[in-house]
C-alpha positions in Angstrom: 0.0 0.0 0.0 2.8 2.5 0.8 4.4 1.6 -2.5 1.2 2.7 -4.3 1.0 5.8 -2.3 4.7 6.7 -3.0 4.1 6.0 -6.8 1.0 8.3 -6.7 3.0 11.1 -5.0 5.8 10.7 -7.4 3.4 11.0 -10.3 1.8 14.1 -8.8 5.0 15.6 -8.1 6.1 15.1 -11.8 3.1 17.0 -12.9 4.2 20.0 -10.8 7.7 20.0 -12.3 8.1 20.2 -16.0 10.0 17.1 -17.3 12.3 19.0 -19.6 13.8 20.7 -16.4 14.7 17.3 -14.8 17.2 14.8 -15.8 16.1 11.7 -17.6 17.0 9.5 -14.6 14.9 11.7 -12.4 11.9 11.5 -14.5 12.2 7.6 -14.8 12.4 7.3 -11.0 9.5 9.6 -10.4 7.4 7.6 -12.9 8.4 4.3 -11.3 9.6 2.8 -14.6 12.8 1.5 -16.3 14.5 2.4 -19.5 15.4 -1.4 -20.0 12.2 -3.2 -18.9 9.6 -0.5 -19.1 6.3 -0.8 -17.1 4.9 -4.1 -16.0 1.5 -4.9 -17.6 -0.3 -4.7 -14.2 1.0 -1.2 -13.5 0.0 0.0 -17.0 -3.5 -1.3 -16.3 -3.8 0.6 -13.0 -2.4 3.8 -14.7 -5.0 3.7 -17.6 -7.7 3.8 -14.8 -5.9 6.8 -13.2 -5.0 8.8 -16.4 -7.6 7.5 -18.9 -6.9 6.4 -22.5 -4.5 8.3 -24.7 -7.3 9.9 -26.8 -8.5 13.6 -27.3 -11.8 14.4 -25.7 -13.6 17.1 -27.6 -15.6 19.6 -25.5 -18.6 18.8 -27.4 -19.3 16.0 -29.8 -21.5 17.1 -32.7 -24.4 14.8 -33.2 -26.7 14.6 -36.3 -29.7 15.8 -34.4 -27.8 18.9 -33.2 -26.9 19.8 -36.7 -30.5 19.2 -37.8 -32.0 21.3 -35.0 -29.8 24.3 -35.5 -31.2 24.6 -39.1 -34.5 25.7 -37.5 -33.2 28.5 -35.3 -33.2 31.4 -37.7 -35.7 34.2 -36.9 -37.4 33.9 -40.3 -37.9 30.3 -39.8 -39.5 31.0 -36.5 -41.8 33.5 -38.0 -42.8 31.0 -40.7 -43.6 28.4 -38.2 -45.8 31.0 -36.2 -47.6 31.9 -39.6 -48.2 28.2 -40.2 -49.8 27.6 -36.8 -52.0 30.7 -37.2 -53.1 29.5 -40.6 -53.9 26.1 -39.2 -55.8 27.6 -36.3 -58.2 29.6 -38.7 -58.8 26.6 -40.9 -56.3 27.6 -43.7 -54.9 24.0 -44.0 -53.5 24.5 -47.4 -51.6 27.7 -46.4 -50.2 25.9 -43.2 -49.0 22.8 -45.3 -47.2 25.1 -47.9 -45.4 27.0 -45.1 -44.4 23.9 -43.2 -43.2 22.2 -46.4 -40.8 25.2 -47.2 -39.5 25.2 -43.5 -38.7 21.4 -43.8 -37.0 21.8 -47.2 -34.8 24.5 -46.0 -33.9 22.5 -42.9 -33.0 19.4 -44.9 -31.0 21.4 -47.3 -28.9 22.9 -44.6 -28.6 19.6 -42.6 -27.4 17.6 -45.6 -24.5 20.0 -46.5 -23.3 20.5 -43.0 -23.6 17.0 -41.8 -21.7 15.7 -44.9 -18.9 18.1 -44.0 -18.9 17.3 -40.4 -18.6 13.5 -41.0 -15.8 13.9 -43.8 -13.6 16.2 -41.7 -14.5 15.1 -38.0 -11.2 13.3 -37.6 -9.7 15.2 -34.5 -8.5 11.9 -32.8 -6.9 10.4 -35.7 -3.7 12.6 -35.4 -2.6 10.1 -32.7 -0.5 7.3 -34.2 -2.7 4.2 -34.2 0.3 1.9 -33.3 3.6 2.3 -31.5 6.5 0.3 -30.4 6.7 0.1 -26.6 8.9 -1.8 -24.0 6.8 -3.5 -21.3 7.9 -6.3 -19.0 11.2 -6.2 -20.8 9.8 -7.0 -24.1 9.4 -4.9 -27.2 5.6 -4.8 -28.2 3.6 -3.0 -30.8 0.5 -1.5 -29.1 -2.3 0.7 -29.8 -1.4 4.2 -29.0 -4.5 4.8 -27.0 -3.4 2.3 -24.2 -0.1 4.4 -23.6 0.2 5.7 -20.0 2.8 7.9 -18.3 5.8 5.7 -17.5 5.8 3.8 -20.7 9.1 3.6 -22.7 8.4 4.3 -26.5 10.9 3.8 -29.4 11.0 6.4 -32.1 12.6 6.0 -35.5 12.7 7.9 -38.8 9.1 8.3 -40.1 7.4 7.6 -36.9 4.6 9.8 -35.6 5.0 10.5 -31.9 2.1 8.9 -30.0 2.3 11.0 -26.6 4.5 13.6 -25.1 7.8 12.0 -24.3 10.9 12.9 -22.3 13.9 11.7 -24.3 16.2 9.4 -22.4 18.3 8.3 -25.3 18.7 9.5 -29.0 21.0 9.2 -31.9 20.9 12.0 -34.5 17.3 12.4 -33.8 15.6 15.3 -35.7 11.8 16.1 -35.4 9.5 17.8 -37.7 7.6 19.9 -35.3 5.9 22.3 -37.9 2.5 21.1 -37.1 2.9 22.2 -33.5 5.3 25.1 -33.5 5.2 26.5 -37.1 9.0 26.1 -37.3 9.8 24.7 -40.9 13.2 23.4 -40.1 13.6 20.0 -38.3 14.6 20.3 -34.7 17.7 18.4 -33.4 17.1 16.5 -30.2 19.3 15.7 -27.2 18.6 14.4 -23.6 20.5 17.2 -21.5 18.4 18.9 -18.9 17.1 22.4 -19.7 16.0 25.4 -17.8 12.3 25.4 -16.6 11.6 28.6 -18.5 12.7 27.2 -22.0 10.2 27.9 -24.6 8.3 25.0 -26.2 10.0 25.2 -29.5 13.5 24.9 -27.8 12.7 22.1 -25.4 15.2 19.8 -27.3 14.9 16.9 -24.8 11.1 16.6 -25.5 9.1 15.2 -28.4 5.5 15.9 -28.7 2.3 14.2 -29.7 1.4 14.5 -33.4 5.1 15.4 -34.6 7.1 13.1 -36.7 10.7 11.9 -36.7 12.5 13.3 -39.7 15.7 11.4 -39.0 17.6 9.4 -36.5 16.1 7.4 -33.5 15.4 7.8 -30.0 13.9 6.3 -26.8 11.6 8.3 -24.5 9.4 7.9 -21.6 5.7 9.1 -21.7 5.0 11.9 -19.4 1.7 13.1 -20.8 -1.2 11.5 -22.8 -4.4 12.5 -24.2 -5.8 15.9 -23.2 -2.7 16.6 -21.0 -0.4 16.7 -24.0 0.6 19.9 -25.8 -1.6 18.7 -28.6 -4.5 18.2 -26.3 -4.0 21.6 -24.6 -4.3 23.4 -28.0 -7.3 21.1 -29.0 -9.0 22.0 -25.8 -8.3 25.7 -26.3 -9.9 25.3 -29.7 -12.9 23.7 -28.4 -13.5 26.4 -25.7 -13.7 29.1 -28.3 -17.3 30.1 -29.2 -17.9 30.4 -33.0 -19.4 33.7 -33.8 -22.2 34.0 -36.3 -21.1 35.2 -39.8 -22.0 38.8 -41.0 -24.8 37.4 -43.2 -26.3 35.4 -40.4 -26.2 38.5 -38.1 -27.8 40.7 -40.8 -30.4 38.4 -41.9 -31.3 37.9 -38.1 -31.8 41.6 -37.9 -33.8 41.7 -41.1 -36.0 38.8 -39.9 -36.8 40.5 -36.7 -37.5 43.8 -38.4 -39.9 42.0 -40.9 -41.6 40.2 -38.0 -42.3 43.5 -36.2 -43.4 45.0 -39.5 -45.7 42.1 -40.2 -47.5 42.3 -36.8 -47.8 46.2 -36.9 -48.9 46.5 -40.5 -51.5 43.6 -40.0 -53.0 45.3 -36.9 -53.1 48.7 -38.4 -54.9 47.4 -41.6 -57.3 45.3 -39.6 -58.2 48.2 -37.3 -58.5 50.6 -40.2 -60.7 48.3 -42.2 -62.9 47.5 -39.2 -63.2 51.1 -38.3 -64.3 51.9 -42.0 -67.1 49.3 -41.5 -65.5 46.0 -42.9 -66.6 42.8 -41.3 -64.5 41.8 -38.4 -63.8 38.3 -39.8 -62.9 39.6 -43.3 -60.4 42.0 -41.8 -58.9 39.1 -39.7 -58.3 37.1 -42.9 -56.9 40.4 -44.5 -54.6 40.8 -41.6 -53.3 37.1 -41.9 -52.8 37.7 -45.6 -50.8 40.9 -45.0 -48.7 39.0 -42.3 -47.9 36.4 -44.9 -47.2 39.1 -47.6 -44.8 41.0 -45.4 -42.7 38.0 -44.6 -40.8 36.7 -47.7 -41.4 33.0 -47.0 -39.1 31.7 -49.6 -36.0 33.8 -48.3 -34.4 31.2 -45.9 -34.9 28.5 -48.5 -33.5 30.7 -51.4 -30.5 31.8 -49.3 -29.7 28.1 -48.3 -30.2 26.8 -51.8 -28.2 29.6 -53.3 -25.3 28.9 -50.9 -25.7 25.1 -51.5 -25.4 25.7 -55.2 -22.4 27.8 -54.6 -20.6 24.9 -52.9 -20.1 23.2 -56.2 -18.4 26.4 -57.6 -16.3 26.5 -54.5 -15.2 23.0 -55.0 -14.3 23.8 -58.6 -12.1 26.6 -57.1 -10.4 24.1 -54.8 -12.4 25.2 -51.7 -14.4 22.8 -49.6 -17.0 24.6 -47.4 -17.7 23.0 -44.1 -20.5 25.6 -43.5 -22.7 27.0 -46.0 -22.5 30.6 -44.9 -18.7 30.7 -44.8 -18.5 31.8 -48.5 -20.3 35.1 -47.9 -18.0 35.7 -44.9 -14.9 35.3 -47.0 -16.3 37.6 -49.6 -16.5 40.3 -46.8 -13.0 39.6 -45.6 -11.0 42.7 -44.9 -7.9 40.9 -43.5 -6.3 37.6 -44.1 -4.0 36.3 -41.5 -1.8 33.5 -43.0 0.7 31.0 -41.7 3.9 30.6 -43.7 5.0 27.1 -43.7 3.0 25.0 -46.2 0.6 27.8 -46.7 2.7 30.5 -48.5 5.7 28.1 -49.0 6.1 24.7 -50.4 7.0 23.2 -47.2 9.9 21.5 -49.1 13.4 22.6 -48.4 15.3 23.5 -51.5 18.9 24.3 -52.3 18.8 27.6 -54.1 22.3 28.9 -54.1 25.8 27.4 -53.8 28.9 29.5 -53.0 32.2 28.2 -54.5 35.6 29.9 -54.9 34.9 30.4 -58.6 31.6 32.1 -57.9 28.0 31.8 -56.9 25.8 29.1 -58.6 22.0 29.3 -58.7 20.1 25.9 -58.5 16.7 26.0 -60.3 13.7 23.9 -59.5 11.3 23.8 -56.6 10.8 21.3 -53.8 11.7 17.7 -53.8 11.2 17.1 -57.6 14.7 16.7 -58.9 13.9 18.5 -62.1 16.3 21.6 -62.4 19.7 22.8 -63.6 22.6 25.0 -62.5 23.2 28.5 -63.6 26.0 31.0 -63.4 25.4 34.7 -64.0 21.9 33.8 -65.2 23.1 31.2 -67.7 22.9 27.5 -67.6 26.1 25.6 -67.7 27.3 22.1 -68.0 27.6 20.9 -64.4 29.9 18.0 -65.5 32.7 20.5 -66.3 32.6 21.9 -62.8 34.6 19.7 -60.6 34.3 22.0 -57.6 30.5 21.8 -57.9 30.5 17.9 -58.3 32.8 17.4 -55.5 30.6 19.5 -53.0 27.6 17.6 -54.1 29.3 14.2 -53.7 30.4 15.1 -50.3 27.1 16.5 -49.4 25.5 13.2 -50.6 28.0 11.0 -48.6 27.4 12.9 -45.4 23.7 12.3 -45.5 21.0 9.9 -44.2 18.1 11.0 -46.4 17.0 9.5 -49.7 14.5 10.3 -52.4 11.7 7.9 -53.5 9.4 8.1 -56.5 5.8 7.9 -55.5 2.6 7.9 -57.9 2.0 11.5 -56.6 5.4 12.8 -56.9 8.8 12.5 -55.2 8.8 11.7 -51.5 11.8 12.5 -49.3 12.7 10.1 -46.6 14.7 11.8 -43.9 15.4 15.3 -42.5 14.4 18.2 -44.8 17.9 19.9 -44.9 19.6 16.6 -45.9 16.7 15.8 -48.4 17.3 19.2 -50.1 21.0 18.3 -50.7 20.1 14.8 -52.0 17.8 16.6 -54.6 20.6 19.0 -55.6 22.8 15.9 -56.1 20.1 14.3 -58.3 20.0 17.4 -60.4 23.6 16.7 -61.2 22.7 13.0 -62.0 24.9 11.8 -59.1 23.8 8.3 -58.4 23.5 7.6 -54.5 24.0 3.9 -55.1 27.5 4.4 -56.3 28.6 6.2 -53.2 31.2 4.7 -50.9 30.1 2.8 -47.9 30.7 4.7 -44.6 33.2 3.3 -42.0 32.7 5.7 -39.3 30.4 8.5 -38.3 30.3 11.5 -36.0 26.6 12.3 -35.6 25.0 15.8 -35.5 24.0 17.2 -32.2 22.7 20.6 -31.1 26.0 21.2 -29.3 28.4 20.1 -32.1 26.1 21.6 -35.0 28.0 19.4 -37.5 28.1 15.9 -38.8 30.9 13.8 -40.3 30.8 10.6 -42.3 34.2 8.7 -43.0 34.3 6.6 -46.2 36.9 4.4 -47.8 37.7 5.4 -51.4 40.4 4.2 -53.6 42.3 2.9 -50.7 42.1 6.0 -48.7 39.9 7.2 -45.8 37.9 10.4 -46.6 35.9 12.4 -44.1 32.9 14.3 -45.4 31.6 17.0 -43.1 28.6 19.4 -43.2 27.6 21.7 -40.6 26.6 25.2 -39.5 28.7 27.7 -41.5 29.9 29.6 -38.4 31.0 26.3 -36.8 32.8 24.7 -39.8 34.5 27.7 -41.3 37.0 28.2 -38.5 38.0 24.4 -38.8 39.0 24.8 -42.4 42.7 25.4 -43.3 42.4 24.7 -47.1 39.9 25.5 -49.7 39.0 23.7 -53.0 39.6 26.1 -55.8 38.5 24.9 -59.2 40.2 21.4 -59.5 43.0 22.1 -56.9 43.3 22.3 -53.1 45.2 25.3 -51.9 45.7 27.0 -48.3 42.8 29.2 -47.3 43.5 32.8 -47.1 41.9 35.8 -45.2 40.4 36.9 -48.5 38.8 33.5 -48.8 37.4 33.9 -45.3 36.0 37.3 -46.1 34.3 36.2 -49.4 32.8 33.1 -47.7 31.5 35.2 -44.7 30.0 37.8 -47.2 28.2 35.0 -49.0 26.8 33.6 -45.9 25.5 37.1 -44.8 24.1 37.7 -48.3 22.2 34.3 -48.3 21.0 34.9 -44.7 19.7 38.3 -45.6 17.7 36.7 -48.3 16.2 34.2 -45.9 18.3 31.2 -46.9 19.7 28.9 -44.3 23.4 28.2 -44.9 25.3 25.0 -44.6 29.1 24.6 -45.1 30.4 21.4 -46.7 34.0 20.3 -46.3 36.2 17.1 -46.6 39.7 15.9 -45.8 41.8 12.8 -46.1 42.1 10.9 -42.9 45.3 9.3 -41.8 45.5 5.9 -40.2 44.2 6.2 -36.5 42.4 9.6 -37.1 39.1 7.7 -37.7 38.8 7.2 -33.9 39.6 10.8 -33.0 36.6 13.1 -33.6 38.6 16.3 -33.0 41.4 15.4 -35.3 39.1 14.1 -38.1 37.1 17.4 -38.0 40.1 19.8 -38.0 42.3 21.0 -40.9 39.4 20.5 -43.2 39.2 21.5 -46.9 36.2 23.9 -47.4 34.2 22.9 -50.6 31.6 25.6 -50.4 28.5 27.0 -48.8 25.1 25.8 -49.7 22.0 28.2 -49.2 18.6 26.6 -49.0 15.1 27.6 -47.9 11.4 26.5 -48.0 10.5 28.5 -51.1 7.3 30.4 -51.7 4.6 28.8 -53.9 5.0 30.2 -57.4 1.4 31.5 -57.6 1.3 33.3 -54.3 2.9 36.7 -55.5 0.1 37.0 -58.0 -2.5 36.2 -55.3 -1.1 38.7 -53.0 -1.4 41.4 -55.6 -4.9 40.4 -56.4 -5.7 40.6 -52.6 -4.3 44.2 -52.6 -6.5 45.1 -55.6 -9.5 43.7 -53.7 -8.7 45.9 -50.6 -7.6 42.9 -48.4 -4.7 43.2 -46.1 -2.5 40.2 -45.6 -0.6 39.5 -42.4 1.9 36.7 -42.1 1.9 35.0 -38.7 4.4 32.3 -38.3 6.4 30.3 -35.8 9.5 30.6 -38.0 12.4 33.0 -37.5 12.0 36.7 -38.2 14.7 36.7 -40.8 13.1 33.9 -42.8 9.7 35.4 -42.3 10.7 38.8 -43.6 12.6 37.3 -46.5 9.6 35.2 -47.6 7.3 38.1 -47.2 9.3 40.3 -49.4 9.6 37.7 -52.1 5.8 37.2 -52.3 5.2 40.9 -52.6 4.2 42.0 -49.0 5.6 45.4 -48.0 7.4 44.8 -44.7 9.0 47.4 -42.5 9.2 45.4 -39.1 9.2 41.8 -37.9 7.7 41.4 -34.5 8.6 38.2 -32.6 6.4 36.6 -29.9 8.3 37.9 -27.0 7.9 41.5 -28.2 4.2 40.9 -28.9 3.7 39.7 -25.3 5.3 43.0 -24.0 2.8 45.0 -26.0 -0.5 46.2 -24.5 -3.5 46.2 -26.8 -2.9 49.8 -27.9 0.6 49.2 -28.9 -0.3 46.1 -30.8 -3.2 47.9 -32.5 -0.6 50.6 -33.6 1.7 47.8 -34.9 -1.1 46.2 -36.9 -1.6 49.5 -38.7 1.8 49.2 -40.1 3.5 46.8 -42.5 4.6 44.0 -40.2 5.1 40.2 -40.1 4.8 38.2 -36.9 7.4 35.5 -36.1 8.1 33.0 -33.4 4.4 33.2 -32.5 2.5 30.8 -30.2 -1.3 29.7 -30.6 -2.2 32.4 -28.0 -0.4 35.0 -29.9 -2.3 34.2 -33.2 -5.6 34.1 -31.2 -4.8 37.4 -29.7 -4.1 39.0 -33.1 -7.4 37.7 -34.5 -9.4 39.0 -31.6 -7.9 42.5 -31.7 -8.5 42.7 -35.5 -12.1 41.7 -34.9 -12.4 44.3 -32.1 -11.3 46.9 -34.8 -14.3 45.9 -36.9 -12.4 43.7 -39.4 -13.7 40.5 -41.0 -10.8 38.2 -40.4 -9.9 35.2 -42.6 -7.3 32.9 -40.9 -5.2 30.3 -42.8 -3.2 27.5 -41.5 -2.4 23.9 -41.5 -0.9 23.1 -38.1 -2.2 22.1 -34.7 -0.9 25.5 -33.5 -3.3 27.3 -35.9 -6.4 25.7 -34.8 -7.6 28.2 -32.0 -7.1 31.2 -34.3 -8.8 29.3 -37.2 -11.9 28.7 -35.1 -12.0 32.2 -33.7 -11.6 34.0 -37.0 -14.6 35.0 -39.0 -13.5 32.5 -41.7 -11.0 29.7 -40.8 -9.2 28.4 -43.9 -7.3 25.1 -43.4 -4.9 23.3 -45.9 -6.5 20.1 -47.1 -3.3 18.0 -48.1 -0.9 19.0 -45.4 -3.4 20.4 -42.9 -3.7 18.3 -39.6 -7.2 17.1 -38.8 -7.4 19.4 -35.8 -6.9 22.5 -38.2 -9.6 21.1 -40.6 -12.0 20.5 -37.7 -11.7 24.1 -36.6 -11.9 25.6 -40.1 -14.9 26.8 -42.0 -13.2 26.1 -45.4 -10.6 23.6 -46.4 -8.4 24.3 -49.5 -8.2 20.9 -51.4 -5.0 22.1 -53.1 -3.2 23.9 -50.2 -2.9 26.8 -52.5 -3.0 30.3 -51.0 -4.1 31.6 -54.4 -7.3 29.5 -54.3 -8.3 31.8 -51.3 -8.6 34.7 -53.8 -10.8 32.7 -56.1 -12.9 31.8 -53.2 -13.1 35.5 -52.2 -14.4 36.3 -55.7 -17.0 33.5 -55.3 -17.9 34.7 -51.8 -18.5 38.2 -53.1 -20.4 36.9 -56.1 -22.7 35.0 -53.7 -23.2 37.9 -51.4 -24.0 40.3 -54.2 -26.5 37.8 -55.5 -28.0 37.3 -52.1 -28.5 41.2 -51.9 -30.1 41.0 -55.5 -32.8 38.4 -54.7 -33.4 39.8 -51.1 -34.3 43.2 -52.7 -36.2 41.4 -55.5 -38.2 39.4 -53.0 -38.9 42.3 -50.8 -39.9 44.5 -53.6 -42.4 41.9 -54.6 -43.8 41.6 -51.1 -43.8 45.4 -50.9 -46.0 45.4 -54.0 -48.4 43.0 -52.3 -48.7 45.0 -49.1 -49.1 48.3 -51.1 -51.9 46.8 -53.1 -53.7 45.2 -50.2 -53.4 48.3 -48.0 -54.6 50.7 -50.6 -57.3 48.5 -51.5 -58.5 48.6 -48.0 -58.4 52.4 -47.8 -60.5 52.7 -50.9 -63.1 50.2 -49.7 -62.4 47.4 -52.2 -63.3 43.8 -51.6 -60.5 41.3 -50.7 -57.8 41.6 -53.3 -55.6 38.6 -52.7 -56.5 35.3 -50.9 -53.8 34.0 -48.4 -53.2 30.9 -50.6 -52.6 33.1 -53.7 -50.1 35.2 -51.7 -48.2 32.0 -50.7 -48.2 30.8 -54.3 -46.5 34.1 -55.3 -44.0 34.2 -52.5 -43.0 30.5 -52.4 -43.5 29.2 -55.9 -43.2 31.9 -58.5 -40.8 34.3 -56.6 -38.8 31.5 -55.1 -37.8 30.1 -58.6 -36.7 33.5 -59.9 -34.9 34.3 -56.7 -32.9 31.1 -57.0 -32.1 31.9 -60.5 -30.8 35.4 -59.4 -28.5 33.5 -57.1 -26.8 32.0 -60.1 -25.9 35.3 -61.6 -22.2 35.3 -62.6 -19.8 37.6 -60.9 -19.8 41.2 -62.2 -16.6 42.6 -63.8 -15.6 44.9 -61.0 -16.0 42.2 -58.3 -12.4 42.0 -57.4 -11.5 45.7 -58.1 -13.5 47.2 -55.3 -12.8 47.4 -51.5 -14.6 44.9 -49.2 -18.0 46.0 -48.1 -18.1 47.7 -44.8 -18.5 45.1 -42.0 -21.3 47.1 -40.5 -23.1 47.6 -43.7 -26.7 46.1 -43.7 -28.2 43.8 -46.1 -30.6 46.7 -47.0 -28.9 50.1 -47.5 -30.8 53.3 -47.9 -30.4 53.0 -51.6 -31.6 49.5 -51.5 -34.7 50.4 -49.5 -35.4 53.3 -51.9 -35.1 50.8 -54.8 -37.5 48.3 -53.0 -40.0 51.1 -52.3 -40.0 52.6 -55.8 -40.5 49.2 -57.6 -42.7 47.7 -54.9 -44.9 50.8 -55.2 -45.2 50.3 -59.0 -46.0 46.6 -58.6 -48.6 47.3 -56.1 -50.3 50.1 -58.1 -50.2 48.1 -61.3 -52.0 45.1 -59.7 -54.4 47.3 -57.9 -55.3 49.2 -61.1 -55.9 45.9 -62.9 -58.2 44.6 -60.0 -60.4 47.8 -60.1 -60.2 47.9 -63.9 -62.1 44.6 -64.0 -64.2 45.1 -60.9 -67.9 45.8 -61.5 -69.9 46.8 -58.4 -73.1 45.8 -60.1 -71.9 42.2 -60.9 -70.6 40.2 -58.0 -69.2 37.5 -60.3 -66.7 40.1 -61.5 -64.8 39.8 -58.1 -63.4 36.4 -59.2 -62.3 37.7 -62.7 -60.7 40.8 -61.1 -58.9 38.8 -58.4 -57.6 36.5 -61.1 -56.3 39.3 -63.3 -54.8 41.1 -60.4 -53.2 37.9 -59.1 -51.8 37.1 -62.6 -50.7 40.6 -63.3 -48.8 41.0 -60.1 -46.9 37.7 -60.9 -46.2 38.9 -64.5 -44.9 42.4 -63.5 -42.8 40.7 -60.8 -41.2 38.4 -63.4 -40.4 41.4 -65.6 -39.2 43.3 -62.6 -36.6 40.5 -61.8 -34.6 41.6 -64.8 -33.8 44.9 -63.0 -32.1 43.0 -60.2 -29.6 41.2 -62.3 -27.3 44.1 -61.6 -27.9 46.7 -58.9 -26.2 49.4 -60.9 -25.4 48.3 -64.5 -27.9 48.4 -67.3 -28.7 44.9 -68.7 -26.8 45.5 -72.0 -23.5 45.9 -70.0 -23.8 42.5 -68.5 -25.4 40.7 -71.3 -29.1 39.7 -71.7 -28.1 36.0 -72.1 -25.3 35.8 -69.5 -27.6 34.2 -67.0 -30.0 31.9 -68.9 -31.3 30.5 -65.6 -33.2 33.7 -65.1 -34.9 33.5 -68.4 -35.8 29.8 -67.7 -37.2 30.7 -64.3 -39.3 33.5 -65.9 -40.7 31.2 -68.6 -41.3 28.4 -66.0 -43.2 30.6 -63.5 -45.3 32.2 -66.2 -46.1 28.6 -67.3 -47.0 27.8 -63.8 -49.3 30.6 -63.7 -51.1 29.8 -67.0 -51.6 26.3 -65.3 -53.0 28.1 -62.3 -55.5 29.9 -64.5 -56.6 27.2 -66.7 -56.1 23.8 -65.1 -59.3 22.9 -63.0 -57.6 21.4 -60.1 -55.5 24.4 -59.7 -58.4 26.7 -60.3 -60.1 25.1 -57.2 -57.0 25.5 -54.9 -56.1 29.0 -56.0 -59.7 30.3 -56.6 -59.0 31.5 -60.2 -61.1 31.8 -63.4 -59.9 31.5 -67.1 -58.7 34.7 -68.8 -59.0 35.8 -72.4 -56.0 36.8 -74.7 -57.1 40.3 -74.4 -56.7 40.1 -70.6 -53.1 38.8 -71.0 -52.4 41.5 -73.5 -53.4 44.2 -71.0 -51.4 42.6 -68.2 -48.1 42.7 -70.4 -48.7 46.4 -71.3 -49.2 47.3 -67.7 -46.0 45.3 -66.7 -43.4 46.6 -69.3 -42.8 50.1 -67.8 -41.2 48.6 -64.6 -38.4 47.4 -66.8 -38.0 50.0 -69.3 -38.1 52.9 -66.9 -35.5 51.4 -64.4 -33.1 50.5 -67.3 -33.3 54.0 -68.5 -32.4 55.4 -65.2 -29.6 52.8 -64.9 -28.2 53.7 -68.4 -28.1 57.5 -67.5 -26.4 56.8 -64.2 -24.0 54.3 -65.6 -22.1 57.1 -67.7 -19.2 58.1 -65.7 -20.2 56.0 -62.6 -17.1 54.6 -60.7 -16.7 51.0 -60.5 -18.5 49.3 -57.6 -21.4 51.8 -57.6 -24.8 51.0 -56.8 -28.2 52.1 -58.0 -29.8 54.6 -55.7 
């Protein structure tokens, strides 16, 4: 019992002391384990009860019924349900069924899209390696990662993904790719030495973290944290605790819905009281009030918005953007700022040799990434590398002092090993140097964070040759000779000066430098590390970097033309960040590192954000703070990223954009949009599509409201002049749901206008209905209402009661025809139709023809006559309807044509 208590106390004490600040032996002792035998199975079983399984628990698991229920929370949906219940209560069963049908259709459309996206990307837990090699009871076993517990001894080799947070107890040339966690693109060398407790996460070289991968070497570690207690789990938990704000369109449609709800109630009450006061029967006024309430609320709006956004999903997919939430597109279209990670987003995430300094001069290496296609240039001209012995010697030594290799896969070239070494292998491939013909190594002095160099000794032509590569500042002082052309000569101060200048020049351009040297080794030297790595012959300096994607500069330019600011926020070094920023076309005056950012208050950071800055060495908390501060300034923020460290900011941003290929599942789960090609330029295409969708939503919202305004004007004025009931509730529903709905959806398919990406983002606080928009609705709605009212009274004969049915049918048909002609006015809110092309959106013409055909059926098909209370019309009746309808189009197009001359781009009618 006392042993168990002691073990539990040791475990608790470990939690209070960071493992990187304790020696490996101390951690092993505290955890009650052994590096040789590991835990006993019985101990592991007890600990899994105490610590739980090594899995991530999300704050809230999304279930299908939750996704379904949230489709019915919009204000307009609530109003529609209330209208349906009222219709049902007063016996208007047909009206109630129609409203309920459109509510259900809207909900199912939204559910189908969101649930599909949730299921396809809900893979948060899959980042944990499913299997791992563990020592238990003295035996090496392969176990499921989820059964790991603190105290387990785990083996890590090249290519392995780390299954838990480990304190290293042994390692040999171990390098880890931690970009998914820290944002640092260069692999991190590992060691077992104890570190200071205050050491930053990215510099804890004696730890390896869940979800990171071994890029080279091997190691042995003891599990110190599992599941939610890992660094990965902490970030995932931070992500889950962030509330997702509604998008601007959701907020604006919610406000509009509330306004329409209040308007429906107020107008209905005013009209009912007015009619009753003028002597109309109370029951007739009640039905008129219900008709007005139905007329004010555009029943088809939620369904049309949902359907338009759903149709836009296909276009987004064509542009390589997968929407996880339907309304994300309009948010992206409103973006004023895009905050982007660097590694894998703006860059290739493929280390590439770009320059080589030799005594004879600097050599440029073409090609990008791990594809060995490329050549060598000097002074901008390609040369025959086979004639340059100095270049070939450097590449051969770089290939000998190397553990990486290149493998051809169906989807491209795949490096196996550490990125820096892989870059040298690719450069050697460009010179057609066969790795299989290299000499076998006979000794090796491995790289470490202290040595910052690596040496491999080979036996060649009866001689032992040491090939060394390492940090330029470490290797250069160890060189006493230099390879000049085809000969070796003593190194001079001038050589040192030239090499140092080359190193500084490369570093200023964001290149990481690596010196490569060699020497012949005398007998006995191969056992003496210091002697082997002294008196070296300098072969040259290699400059490499993770290069920008070739299409990113153009995308940055387009973003600027669209009025969108781009901020780079990366975990990489400030020098590299600044160099990449300048290469892609960002104006940079200052690089702010994480420690500087922490020292800034919000006011200072706000001032910094107003300038041309990049942010380097950032943490998840830094990214989250920047996003929040930009949002507090009223910006609509898009955040891109691919790593675990990006997830909190992705979720908090107005539009989170994750990388689909290289992105972690945590990043994808937190994002609104996933780029299927990991291409930053695809964001710009998605912005254009988002702007198109929002423009079209504005168009059909105004169209629908102008139609509803026409119905209200006609009904209200008819009450004031004492006319009989103008429209029946079922006729109003037919107009709003069927005929208006089809044409509104067609408006949602309108192509983007020519100036879409040459105007600034709309103001974040701009309502869906601007003053000019409301004036447009009022003007066109008034004409629609007056035209239908005139038609009604033109056919109404007070001496003939049977004329009411004919008058209602003519007014009912007339208002639909005038609304269909009116829809042409909304294809552009500013440009006359001849500038956008009459045939550019054939769906509008199809919708007009279809709805007119449906109305013809409503007038002449007996079954529909019975439901809609219509009577047949003559050809003359139809002719009069067309004559009355045409002016709404002709007059508006004339006004547009007059205003179009000299109008600045992005203008709007009104």
